[in-house]
C-alpha positions as semicolon CSV with decimal commas, in nm:
position;residue;x (nm);y (nm);z (nm)
1;M;0,000;0,000;0,000
2;A;0,103;0,356;-0,048
3;R;0,267;0,520;0,250
4;W;0,273;0,887;0,338
5;T;0,597;1,075;0,395
6;I;0,516;1,396;0,581
7;L;0,776;1,631;0,720
8;L;0,693;1,802;1,050
9;F;0,806;2,161;1,064
10;S;0,689;2,248;1,414
11;L;0,731;2,113;1,764
12;Y;0,448;2,073;2,011
13;G;0,484;2,253;2,339
14;V;0,745;2,494;2,460
15;L;1,115;2,404;2,450
16;H;1,344;2,627;2,660
17;G;1,106;2,921;2,661
18;Q;0,988;2,899;2,295
19;E;0,626;2,982;2,224
20;I;0,367;2,705;2,176
21;Q;0,278;2,667;1,806
22;T;-0,054;2,520;1,692
23;P;0,019;2,197;1,500
24;T;-0,069;2,193;1,132
25;L;-0,318;1,950;0,983
26;Q;-0,028;1,752;0,836
27;E;0,125;1,721;1,184
28;C;-0,209;1,617;1,334
29;C;-0,252;1,359;1,060
30;Q;0,100;1,223;1,101
31;D;0,047;1,191;1,478
32;G;-0,266;0,982;1,416
33;R;-0,085;0,755;1,169
34;D;0,211;0,710;1,404
35;R;-0,018;0,609;1,690
36;A;-0,201;0,363;1,465
37;L;0,131;0,201;1,371
38;R;0,205;0,165;1,744
39;G;-0,125;-0,023;1,792
40;Q;-0,325;0,246;1,973
41;D;-0,706;0,262;1,955
42;C;-0,807;0,533;1,707
43;T;-1,124;0,617;1,907
44;V;-0,936;0,722;2,223
45;L;-0,635;0,912;2,091
46;P;-0,474;1,173;2,320
47;L;-0,532;1,519;2,173
48;I;-0,228;1,723;2,076
49;S;-0,436;2,035;2,017
50;S;-0,767;2,181;2,128
51;S;-0,863;2,232;1,764
52;H;-1,165;2,027;1,651
53;T;-1,019;2,007;1,300
54;C;-0,693;1,867;1,437
55;R;-0,885;1,599;1,627
56;I;-1,066;1,496;1,309
57;A;-0,734;1,479;1,122
58;Q;-0,585;1,262;1,399
59;E;-0,873;1,015;1,403
60;Q;-0,920;0,987;1,028
61;C;-0,550;0,949;0,949
62;C;-0,527;0,690;1,227
63;E;-0,819;0,496;1,075
64;A;-0,656;0,521;0,731
65;A;-0,328;0,384;0,865
66;V;-0,514;0,095;1,033
67;G;-0,684;0,025;0,700
68;D;-0,344;0,026;0,525
69;Q;-0,209;-0,229;0,775
70;L;-0,513;-0,455;0,738
71;C;-0,489;-0,433;0,359
72;D;-0,118;-0,515;0,372
73;N;-0,205;-0,826;0,576
74;G;-0,441;-0,935;0,298
75;I;-0,178;-0,875;0,027
76;K;0,082;-1,074;0,226
77;M;-0,166;-1,362;0,267
78;A;-0,244;-1,365;-0,108
79;R;0,124;-1,358;-0,206
80;G;0,228;-1,612;0,059
81;Q;-0,054;-1,870;0,054
82;G;-0,287;-1,771;-0,229
83;A;-0,587;-1,832;0,001
84;C;-0,814;-1,557;0,131
85;E;-1,052;-1,731;0,370
86;R;-1,166;-1,517;0,667
87;P;-1,059;-1,769;0,936
88;F;-0,698;-1,706;0,822
89;F;-0,720;-1,346;0,945
90;R;-0,731;-1,226;1,305
91;G;-0,933;-0,938;1,445
92;D;-1,287;-0,805;1,452
93;P;-1,527;-0,876;1,162
94;W;-1,468;-0,534;1,007
95;E;-1,091;-0,589;1,023
96;T;-1,104;-0,932;0,860
97;K;-1,338;-0,791;0,594
98;I;-1,079;-0,534;0,483
99;S;-0,797;-0,791;0,487
100;K;-1,002;-1,042;0,285
101;M;-1,102;-0,775;0,028
102;C;-0,739;-0,672;-0,032
103;C;-0,637;-1,039;-0,044
104;D;-0,900;-1,119;-0,309
105;C;-0,804;-0,812;-0,516
106;C;-0,436;-0,908;-0,491
107;V;-0,521;-1,257;-0,620
108;L;-0,696;-1,085;-0,912
109;G;-0,381;-0,883;-0,984
110;L;-0,160;-1,190;-0,963
111;M;-0,387;-1,369;-1,208
112;L;-0,366;-1,078;-1,455
113;A;0,012;-1,071;-1,424
114;G;0,025;-1,446;-1,492
115;R;-0,178;-1,403;-1,810
116;G;0,033;-1,108;-1,927
117;S;-0,269;-0,876;-1,917
118;S;-0,257;-0,503;-1,849
119;C;-0,236;-0,402;-1,482
120;E;-0,452;-0,090;-1,542
121;L;-0,768;-0,306;-1,496
122;Q;-0,942;-0,114;-1,774
123;G;-1,315;-0,172;-1,784
124;L;-1,334;-0,296;-1,421
125;L;-1,521;-0,064;-1,185
126;L;-1,334;-0,164;-0,870
127;A;-1,309;0,030;-0,544
128;R;-0,996;0,239;-0,514
129;Q;-0,843;0,023;-0,238
130;C;-0,922;-0,297;-0,433
131;A;-0,782;-0,152;-0,758
132;H;-0,468;-0,040;-0,578
133;S;-0,420;-0,389;-0,425
134;A;-0,468;-0,553;-0,764
135;Q;-0,217;-0,317;-0,933
136;T;0,034;-0,370;-0,649
137;C;0,024;-0,750;-0,694
138;C;0,003;-0,732;-1,078
139;G;0,308;-0,519;-1,142
140;K;0,501;-0,238;-0,976
141;N;0,194;-0,031;-0,883
142;T;0,271;0,189;-1,188
143;T;0,175;0,193;-1,553
144;E;0,479;-0,024;-1,636
145;G;0,383;-0,340;-1,822
146;L;0,155;-0,160;-2,073
147;E;0,227;-0,165;-2,444
148;P;0,470;0,120;-2,518
149;T;0,289;0,207;-2,840
150;V;-0,043;0,267;-2,664
151;E;-0,120;0,634;-2,612
152;V;-0,234;0,716;-2,259
153;T;-0,492;0,988;-2,228
154;E;-0,577;1,186;-1,918
155;K;-0,872;1,043;-1,728
156;P;-1,139;1,268;-1,586
157;G;-1,083;1,345;-1,224
158;T;-0,706;1,287;-1,222
159;N;-0,462;1,541;-1,091
160;V;-0,202;1,606;-1,364
161;A;0,087;1,847;-1,357
162;A;0,051;2,116;-1,621
163;K;0,296;2,002;-1,893
164;P;0,251;1,974;-2,270
165;P;0,149;1,628;-2,390
166;T;0,422;1,400;-2,521
167;K;0,437;1,056;-2,660
168;V;0,385;0,757;-2,430
169;D;0,733;0,625;-2,507
170;A;0,875;0,873;-2,253
171;C;0,700;0,687;-1,967
172;I;0,886;0,361;-2,020
173;D;1,148;0,440;-1,757
174;S;0,923;0,660;-1,545
175;S;0,935;0,637;-1,161
176;C;0,580;0,764;-1,108
177;S;0,401;0,592;-0,821
178;Q;0,063;0,569;-0,999
179;L;0,019;0,721;-1,350
180;C;0,255;0,854;-1,615
181;V;0,109;1,086;-1,881
182;D;0,241;1,311;-2,156
183;N;0,615;1,381;-2,156
184;A;0,672;1,152;-1,854
185;T;0,456;1,369;-1,628
186;C;0,328;1,187;-1,314
187;A;-0,039;1,184;-1,227
188;C;-0,261;1,025;-0,963
189;H;-0,587;0,834;-0,950
190;D;-0,908;0,985;-0,816
191;G;-0,882;1,034;-0,439
192;Y;-0,504;1,102;-0,452
193;Q;-0,295;1,412;-0,511
194;L;0,060;1,456;-0,635
195;Q;0,322;1,536;-0,371
196;K;0,576;1,815;-0,402
197;N;0,839;1,575;-0,539
198;G;0,620;1,529;-0,850
199;V;0,653;1,147;-0,830
200;N;0,464;1,004;-0,533
201;C;0,090;1,027;-0,473
202;E;-0,075;1,078;-0,137
203;D;-0,433;1,016;-0,028
204;V;-0,677;1,310;-0,028
205;N;-0,873;1,323;0,298
206;E;-1,217;1,416;0,163
207;C;-1,346;1,438;0,522
208;L;-1,104;1,724;0,598
209;T;-1,137;1,902;0,264
210;N;-1,521;1,881;0,274
211;S;-1,523;1,716;-0,070
212;H;-1,745;1,428;0,052
213;N;-2,121;1,394;-0,007
214;C;-2,229;1,261;0,335
215;V;-2,572;1,392;0,439
216;Y;-2,696;1,499;0,782
217;G;-2,696;1,209;1,028
218;Q;-2,391;1,047;0,869
219;V;-2,022;1,063;0,964
220;C;-1,751;1,087;0,698
221;I;-1,471;0,827;0,738
222;N;-1,170;0,867;0,512
223;T;-1,031;0,559;0,334
224;E;-0,730;0,508;0,109
225;G;-0,820;0,687;-0,215
226;S;-1,181;0,745;-0,117
227;F;-1,418;0,783;0,178
228;R;-1,734;0,631;0,319
229;C;-2,040;0,765;0,502
230;Q;-2,154;0,588;0,815
231;R;-2,471;0,642;1,015
232;E;-2,424;0,816;1,346
233;T;-2,687;0,601;1,522
234;G;-2,777;0,233;1,504
235;C;-3,071;0,088;1,316
236;G;-3,261;-0,033;1,622
237;T;-3,406;-0,373;1,717
238;G;-3,503;-0,590;1,422
239;Y;-3,274;-0,413;1,172
240;E;-2,911;-0,449;1,064
241;L;-2,668;-0,212;0,893
242;T;-2,570;-0,328;0,544
243;D;-2,238;-0,274;0,369
244;D;-2,383;0,025;0,183
245;N;-2,470;0,190;0,521
246;K;-2,844;0,125;0,499
247;C;-3,079;-0,022;0,758
248;Q;-3,226;-0,350;0,640
249;D;-3,501;-0,552;0,810
250;I;-3,391;-0,881;0,968
251;D;-3,608;-1,175;0,856
252;E;-3,625;-1,370;1,182
253;C;-3,845;-1,635;1,024
254;S;-3,593;-1,730;0,753
255;L;-3,295;-1,703;0,989
256;G;-3,467;-1,919;1,254
257;T;-3,413;-1,665;1,533
258;H;-3,787;-1,645;1,622
259;N;-3,945;-1,813;1,925
260;C;-4,268;-1,938;1,773
261;R;-4,389;-2,278;1,899
262;P;-4,421;-2,578;1,662
263;D;-4,799;-2,532;1,627
264;F;-4,749;-2,169;1,515
265;L;-4,636;-2,019;1,186
266;C;-4,378;-1,737;1,181
267;T;-4,468;-1,434;0,973
268;N;-4,201;-1,167;0,923
269;T;-4,290;-0,801;0,980
270;A;-4,089;-0,479;0,950
271;G;-3,847;-0,487;1,240
272;S;-4,013;-0,787;1,407
273;F;-4,222;-1,103;1,344
274;R;-4,559;-1,255;1,437
275;C;-4,654;-1,606;1,551
276;R;-4,987;-1,715;1,397
277;P;-5,156;-2,045;1,498
278;K;-5,185;-2,318;1,238
279;E;-5,538;-2,426;1,352
280;R;-5,855;-2,211;1,384
281;C;-6,110;-2,222;1,667
282;G;-6,481;-2,286;1,613
283;D;-6,771;-2,047;1,668
284;G;-6,801;-1,922;2,023
285;Y;-6,426;-1,961;2,090
286;I;-6,126;-1,738;2,043
287;Q;-5,758;-1,831;2,026
288;D;-5,526;-1,686;2,289
289;A;-5,159;-1,595;2,253
290;V;-5,041;-1,953;2,316
291;G;-5,281;-2,106;2,062
292;S;-5,546;-2,240;2,305
293;C;-5,916;-2,203;2,223
294;I;-6,101;-2,025;2,505
295;D;-6,473;-1,960;2,538
296;I;-6,614;-1,621;2,438
297;N;-6,843;-1,471;2,705
298;E;-7,116;-1,340;2,477
299;C;-7,292;-1,184;2,775
300;L;-6,999;-0,944;2,810
301;A;-6,885;-0,927;2,451
302;R;-7,226;-0,822;2,316
303;T;-7,422;-0,514;2,419
304;T;-7,772;-0,670;2,448
305;P;-7,757;-1,041;2,369
306;C;-8,100;-1,107;2,532
307;L;-8,440;-0,936;2,516
308;P;-8,551;-0,690;2,783
309;G;-8,664;-0,870;3,099
310;Q;-8,422;-1,156;3,040
311;T;-8,084;-1,240;3,192
312;C;-7,795;-1,361;2,978
313;I;-7,619;-1,678;3,102
314;N;-7,294;-1,772;2,930
315;T;-7,227;-2,132;2,831
316;M;-6,930;-2,307;2,669
317;G;-6,927;-2,192;2,307
318;S;-7,263;-2,013;2,338
319;Y;-7,509;-1,853;2,584
320;T;-7,876;-1,876;2,699
321;C;-8,136;-1,619;2,803
322;R;-8,346;-1,674;3,120
323;R;-8,646;-1,482;3,242
324;N;-8,562;-1,238;3,523
325;T;-8,651;-1,327;3,889
326;V;-8,597;-1,149;4,223
327;T;-8,227;-1,162;4,307
328;C;-8,128;-1,107;4,667
329;G;-7,790;-0,989;4,784
330;R;-7,568;-1,132;5,053
331;G;-7,743;-1,142;5,389
332;Y;-8,089;-1,177;5,228
333;H;-8,294;-1,462;5,085
334;Q;-8,615;-1,482;4,879
335;S;-8,947;-1,503;5,049
336;E;-9,150;-1,819;5,013
337;D;-9,349;-1,671;4,722
338;G;-9,028;-1,548;4,561
339;T;-9,145;-1,191;4,528
340;R;-8,928;-1,014;4,785
341;C;-8,606;-1,042;4,983
342;E;-8,595;-1,104;5,355
343;D;-8,306;-1,065;5,606
344;V;-8,115;-1,378;5,699
345;D;-8,052;-1,427;6,073
346;E;-7,697;-1,566;6,052
347;C;-7,681;-1,610;6,430
348;R;-7,956;-1,878;6,408
349;T;-7,852;-2,051;6,090
350;G;-7,510;-2,155;6,220
351;N;-7,225;-2,100;6,462
352;M;-7,088;-1,796;6,277
353;C;-6,876;-1,652;6,559
354;V;-6,731;-1,989;6,684
355;G;-6,738;-1,951;7,064
356;H;-6,798;-1,577;7,067
357;G;-7,119;-1,377;7,099
358;C;-7,327;-1,317;6,780
359;V;-7,548;-1,011;6,709
360;N;-7,772;-1,017;6,400
361;Q;-7,798;-0,707;6,180
362;V;-8,007;-0,623;5,876
363;G;-7,838;-0,799;5,589
364;S;-7,540;-0,893;5,804
365;Y;-7,418;-0,976;6,155
366;R;-7,138;-0,898;6,392
367;C;-6,955;-1,089;6,665
368;E;-6,909;-0,985;7,025
369;C;-6,550;-1,106;7,078
370;K;-6,394;-1,218;7,405
371;I;-6,099;-1,040;7,566
372;G;-5,788;-1,094;7,361
373;F;-5,978;-1,096;7,028
374;N;-6,086;-0,831;6,776
375;F;-6,374;-0,848;6,528
376;N;-6,272;-0,830;6,162
377;S;-6,548;-0,660;5,966
378;L;-6,420;-0,805;5,638
379;T;-6,391;-1,170;5,738
380;K;-6,676;-1,145;5,991
381;M;-6,465;-1,339;6,241
382;C;-6,302;-1,286;6,579
383;E;-5,928;-1,280;6,534
384;D;-5,667;-1,323;6,804
385;I;-5,485;-1,005;6,917
386;N;-5,106;-1,048;6,908
387;E;-5,029;-0,861;7,228
388;C;-4,654;-0,917;7,181
389;R;-4,666;-0,726;6,852
390;H;-4,908;-0,453;6,961
391;Y;-4,727;-0,377;7,287
392;P;-4,359;-0,462;7,223
393;G;-4,130;-0,428;7,526
394;R;-4,415;-0,332;7,760
395;L;-4,556;-0,672;7,860
396;C;-4,254;-0,896;7,930
397;A;-3,906;-0,817;8,059
398;H;-3,735;-1,058;7,816
399;K;-3,938;-1,262;7,566
400;C;-4,306;-1,253;7,482
401;D;-4,489;-1,550;7,315
402;N;-4,838;-1,496;7,180
403;T;-5,113;-1,747;7,265
404;E;-5,475;-1,783;7,160
405;G;-5,644;-1,486;7,328
406;S;-5,350;-1,404;7,553
407;Y;-4,971;-1,419;7,583
408;V;-4,696;-1,585;7,789
409;C;-4,368;-1,435;7,910
410;S;-4,041;-1,628;7,915
411;C;-3,679;-1,553;8,001
412;T;-3,348;-1,595;7,825
413;S;-3,085;-1,845;7,935
414;G;-2,953;-1,776;8,284
415;F;-3,280;-1,626;8,413
416;K;-3,610;-1,756;8,552
417;L;-3,957;-1,604;8,550
418;S;-4,062;-1,409;8,858
419;H;-4,382;-1,465;9,051
420;D;-4,554;-1,181;8,863
421;G;-4,512;-1,378;8,537
422;R;-4,351;-1,084;8,357
423;N;-4,012;-1,002;8,509
424;C;-3,702;-1,225;8,509
425;E;-3,467;-1,311;8,795
426;D;-3,104;-1,418;8,769
427;I;-3,032;-1,789;8,829
428;N;-2,735;-1,872;9,054
429;E;-2,588;-2,155;8,845
430;C;-2,310;-2,208;9,100
431;D;-2,563;-2,375;9,334
432;A;-2,563;-2,673;9,098
433;N;-2,178;-2,696;9,106
434;P;-2,128;-2,681;8,730
435;C;-1,751;-2,614;8,759
436;S;-1,484;-2,869;8,847
437;Q;-1,314;-2,631;9,095
438;E;-1,429;-2,272;9,155
439;C;-1,749;-2,100;9,031
440;A;-1,846;-1,732;9,024
441;N;-2,203;-1,631;8,949
442;V;-2,253;-1,340;8,707
443;Y;-2,569;-1,172;8,590
444;G;-2,742;-1,413;8,355
445;S;-2,459;-1,667;8,356
446;Y;-2,162;-1,797;8,554
447;Q;-1,785;-1,815;8,522
448;C;-1,557;-2,106;8,610
449;Y;-1,203;-2,048;8,729
450;C;-0,924;-2,267;8,858
451;R;-0,686;-2,275;9,149
452;R;-0,318;-2,198;9,112
453;G;-0,141;-2,459;8,901
454;Y;-0,451;-2,533;8,691
455;Q;-0,605;-2,375;8,382
456;L;-0,958;-2,376;8,239
457;S;-1,019;-2,616;7,950
458;D;-1,064;-2,456;7,610
459;I;-1,309;-2,730;7,511
460;D;-1,589;-2,703;7,769
461;G;-1,480;-2,402;7,977
462;I;-1,574;-2,594;8,291
463;T;-1,304;-2,850;8,358
464;C;-0,976;-2,743;8,522
465;E;-0,669;-2,903;8,372
466;D;-0,327;-2,930;8,534
467;I;-0,065;-2,685;8,403
468;D;0,259;-2,856;8,312
469;E;0,492;-2,579;8,427
470;C;0,790;-2,777;8,300
471;A;0,651;-2,777;7,943
472;L;0,584;-2,403;7,931
473;P;0,813;-2,183;7,717
474;T;0,968;-2,058;8,040
475;G;0,982;-2,407;8,192
476;G;1,351;-2,436;8,116
477;H;1,417;-2,148;8,351
478;V;1,200;-2,276;8,637
479;C;1,457;-2,525;8,768
480;S;1,830;-2,497;8,739
481;Y;1,870;-2,871;8,662
482;R;1,555;-3,076;8,612
483;C;1,182;-2,995;8,644
484;S;0,919;-3,259;8,735
485;N;0,549;-3,183;8,699
486;A;0,300;-3,252;8,978
487;P;-0,080;-3,203;8,997
488;G;-0,129;-2,831;9,034
489;S;0,241;-2,765;9,088
490;F;0,595;-2,885;9,008
491;Y;0,919;-2,968;9,189
492;C;1,287;-2,937;9,102
493;T;1,554;-3,206;9,137
494;C;1,935;-3,204;9,125
495;P;2,192;-3,460;9,007
496;P;2,212;-3,760;9,241
497;S;2,555;-3,668;9,372
498;G;2,756;-3,354;9,423
499;Y;2,459;-3,114;9,447
500;T;2,188;-3,017;9,689
501;L;1,864;-2,822;9,634
502;A;1,875;-2,465;9,760
503;S;1,621;-2,315;9,996
504;N;1,428;-2,159;9,707
505;G;1,346;-2,510;9,586
506;R;1,470;-2,440;9,231
507;T;1,844;-2,383;9,229
508;C;2,098;-2,665;9,258
509;Q;2,399;-2,573;9,471
510;D;2,731;-2,751;9,457
511;I;2,820;-2,949;9,774
512;D;3,168;-2,861;9,899
513;E;3,262;-3,213;10,007
514;C;3,602;-3,084;10,126
515;A;3,442;-2,828;10,359
516;V;3,170;-3,049;10,506
517;G;3,411;-3,344;10,544
518;I;3,225;-3,603;10,338
519;H;3,515;-3,668;10,099
520;T;3,712;-3,993;10,085
521;C;4,064;-3,848;10,070
522;S;4,332;-3,992;10,294
523;V;4,527;-3,794;10,554
524;S;4,823;-3,758;10,319
525;E;4,602;-3,630;10,035
526;S;4,453;-3,287;9,982
527;C;4,083;-3,251;9,898
528;F;3,997;-3,012;9,612
529;N;3,630;-2,930;9,552
530;I;3,500;-2,906;9,194
531;Q;3,152;-2,847;9,054
532;G;2,950;-3,160;9,131
533;G;3,232;-3,352;9,307
534;F;3,585;-3,339;9,447
535;R;3,938;-3,462;9,377
536;C;4,198;-3,611;9,611
537;L;4,541;-3,465;9,532
538;S;4,883;-3,550;9,668
539;F;5,161;-3,287;9,698
540;A;5,513;-3,421;9,756
541;C;5,839;-3,241;9,695
542;P;6,096;-3,435;9,481
543;A;6,460;-3,492;9,572
544;N;6,672;-3,181;9,628
545;F;6,352;-2,985;9,718
546;R;6,194;-2,899;10,048
547;Q;5,836;-2,788;10,125
548;V;5,818;-2,428;10,236
549;A;5,438;-2,387;10,221
550;K;5,133;-2,587;10,126
551;G;5,166;-2,662;9,756
552;R;5,514;-2,502;9,720
553;C;5,862;-2,655;9,712
554;E;6,200;-2,478;9,695
555;R;6,536;-2,610;9,580
556;V;6,789;-2,686;9,857
557;T;7,134;-2,523;9,858
558;C;7,331;-2,686;9,581
559;E;7,668;-2,656;9,768
560;F;7,557;-2,936;9,998
561;A;7,423;-3,157;9,717
562;Q;7,608;-3,472;9,607
563;D;7,597;-3,353;9,240
564;P;7,613;-2,969;9,247
565;A;7,621;-2,938;8,867
566;S;7,293;-3,129;8,826
567;C;7,141;-2,939;9,117
568;F;7,192;-2,600;8,953
569;S;6,991;-2,721;8,647
570;L;6,683;-2,782;8,862
571;P;6,408;-2,518;8,899
572;L;6,434;-2,272;9,183
573;R;6,073;-2,335;9,283
574;I;5,795;-2,587;9,210
575;S;5,433;-2,474;9,274
576;F;5,113;-2,683;9,263
577;Y;4,781;-2,529;9,142
578;N;4,429;-2,663;9,098
579;V;4,200;-2,505;8,834
580;S;3,843;-2,598;8,729
581;S;3,651;-2,486;8,420
582;P;3,301;-2,580;8,288
583;V;3,239;-2,776;7,971
584;N;3,158;-2,591;7,648
585;T;3,359;-2,288;7,757
586;P;3,410;-2,047;7,462
587;V;3,770;-2,070;7,336
588;P;4,035;-1,946;7,360
589;A;3,983;-1,944;7,740
590;N;4,252;-1,833;7,987
591;V;4,332;-2,120;8,228
592;F;4,657;-2,020;8,403
593;R;4,882;-1,714;8,413
594;M;5,244;-1,727;8,530
595;G;5,485;-1,437;8,579
596;P;5,737;-1,278;8,821
597;S;5,601;-1,119;9,138
598;N;5,793;-0,800;9,064
599;S;5,906;-0,682;8,723
600;V;6,253;-0,541;8,648
601;P;6,333;-0,353;8,326
602;G;6,510;-0,584;8,081
603;D;6,347;-0,903;8,213
604;K;6,285;-1,176;7,955
605;M;6,049;-1,462;8,029
606;L;5,986;-1,789;7,837
607;L;5,684;-2,008;7,926
608;D;5,644;-2,366;7,799
609;I;5,423;-2,674;7,865
610;V;5,654;-2,962;7,945
611;S;5,401;-3,245;7,980
612;G;5,028;-3,323;8,013
613;D;4,916;-3,172;7,681
614;E;4,993;-3,454;7,442
615;E;4,662;-3,403;7,254
616;G;4,720;-3,030;7,206
617;Y;4,416;-2,894;7,392
618;F;4,618;-2,605;7,540
619;M;4,842;-2,332;7,400
620;V;5,098;-2,086;7,539
621;Q;5,054;-1,712;7,492
622;Q;5,371;-1,512;7,568
623;Q;5,330;-1,167;7,724
624;T;5,563;-0,883;7,823
625;H;5,567;-0,962;8,196
626;G;5,458;-1,324;8,201
627;G;5,261;-1,576;7,999
628;E;4,923;-1,747;7,981
629;I;4,814;-2,108;7,936
630;A;4,485;-2,102;7,741
631;L;4,237;-2,372;7,636
632;R;4,231;-2,378;7,254
633;H;3,963;-2,649;7,196
634;S;3,622;-2,652;7,363
635;L;3,533;-2,969;7,558
636;S;3,178;-3,106;7,579
637;Q;3,257;-3,379;7,836
638;P;3,422;-3,350;8,182
639;R;3,792;-3,435;8,184
640;D;4,103;-3,397;8,406
641;F;4,438;-3,263;8,284
642;F;4,769;-3,255;8,477
643;L;5,004;-3,004;8,316
644;T;5,372;-2,942;8,395
645;V;5,471;-2,584;8,302
646;E;5,820;-2,430;8,311
647;M;5,898;-2,059;8,320
648;R;6,255;-1,941;8,248
649;L;6,325;-1,586;8,370
650;I;6,638;-1,417;8,233
651;R;6,734;-1,118;8,448
652;Y;7,064;-0,930;8,425
653;G;7,202;-1,207;8,203
654;T;7,123;-1,479;8,462
655;S;6,868;-1,752;8,385
656;H;6,626;-1,865;8,656
657;L;6,400;-2,169;8,607
658;Y;6,056;-2,207;8,777
659;M;5,811;-2,497;8,748
660;A;5,434;-2,525;8,808
661;K;5,224;-2,837;8,840
662;I;4,868;-2,748;8,728
663;A;4,565;-2,977;8,769
664;V;4,293;-2,863;8,528
665;F;3,947;-3,013;8,591
666;I;3,675;-2,964;8,322
667;T;3,355;-2,984;8,528
668;P;3,006;-3,072;8,399
669;E;2,832;-2,753;8,509
670;Q;2,906;-2,382;8,492
671;I;3,061;-2,248;8,810
672;I;3,217;-1,923;8,913
673;R;3,581;-1,938;8,816
674;P;3,836;-1,842;9,074
675;S;4,124;-1,615;8,988
676;R;4,384;-1,793;8,779
677;T;4,672;-1,546;8,823
678;F;4,942;-1,676;9,052
679;P;5,240;-1,440;9,115
680;Y;5,587;-1,571;9,195
């Protein structure tokens, strides 16, 4: 299809303080085409100007661009598959109609090209869009392919540049988009106009130029090379809009869209239809809307069917006339001779008031009703008075139930009726012991509650269930070691040995077996208490050492030793220390610190583990004025270590050796650590 190339010479809006310029019709048109190519709905385009003419240009050029795309789809289908069935195209019915039309016209052009016929389609009165599709598929959408000796004359209604006529031979190599006339001058078909380049043709929007012939009540819609007029309003029920924009009656009978029953015949009417019965009714009957024959009441249908002095009586399919007699109304009956009407005493003829008093009246009667009943003048009966409805909230304190001739009061749950039969008193449900433990009466109900250590059941709200304090989220903090539940309470226990329960009944305290004298150490051994137990330790000074204090040995004077040289290599002092630490202690953890009691400038100290750490659980950390023995691996089980540590102090060029025997006990429970710094 032909495409428009329009240059925009103005910008919309204000850029850096420039003034707003009203867009031209070409710019409005190009905006509509661009939005159509981007898939926007042409009926809801954003306006780029307040001008009504610009809006029309936007919408119409958008519709034209949509039509071009749909037509291109049809041409592609014809060239690719050669089939133009509507199911091959997607979209609404009007969209597939345009695509199929261009596809069919393209097939026509391809057929002409295959036969070597002219692509000008002379003699065929095709629509402009169809002719353009056929010429596009036949040749090059130009007059190329025609016999060069044929003289081309200017058709009426074409736009031709004013040039003197020349021979047709000059158009052989012409680049005109549609027509080439005298002296290779380009021209356009009806509905198109030549662009400024003198070669390409662009569509004329008859709707904008007011060159259409649409009448009042129709809307002009521009199409490629032409236009169409469409009604502004629909055709209404029973009509449809034809392709030529006319309202045509829908024949519901032939289409089968009527709702006539099988025993009816459908007859089409303008804008509707009628259902007429197949069978006719006899005399004295008329057919209703559903085809049934119903009797005609001649006494009502005719003005005077009977003679004066006679009464008309209708019968099925006919009527009869009967001589007039005295007719008495309700409450009267004929006299014995049938000449007059007499009052009927209803109170004697039957029990009219059913248990109530009856008073006869002329032509009628009335009932004297009992208390709680009212006489209904229409039904002539005594009807019960619904006191609960007539006096709501004024008879009963809670609920009112109507009874025959009276009413009864009742109370809601939790209350009982008072002696006056109207008020309600609270029931003390606790007298019946509904709760498993404690009960509190409340107004209209009761509330169960439990003693300490119990909780109310969520199921019945009555039963008290034991609270397992040990299973509560805070149960792990109730007892320091182990919690045991008991009915309504709990109790704490401690390990079987080494601990005792504190006075608060929850905390487990370590038993100092050494202090209370319940250890099993001998007289020569020293008892050392640890968390949950004790250890029996023996302190003995080796040869060449003497005990100067509990847990401390000093070297004897080497001058009196048998081997003075070996004596001087021994440590000056050996000290014994006991240290305990809980399991799972975060590492590294300081276990023992060793250093000189007083520091002298220039001192140098070397600390080393001599024995007891074969598995490498400990490490040495050297410091400026001493050193530390630290636990490098965390232990999860209790264990005993016996470390031998040497400290060499170099002061004023003289080396002094010290030794410490350290018993490290990893206990099962966390205890307060004593100070682990031991000065020399």
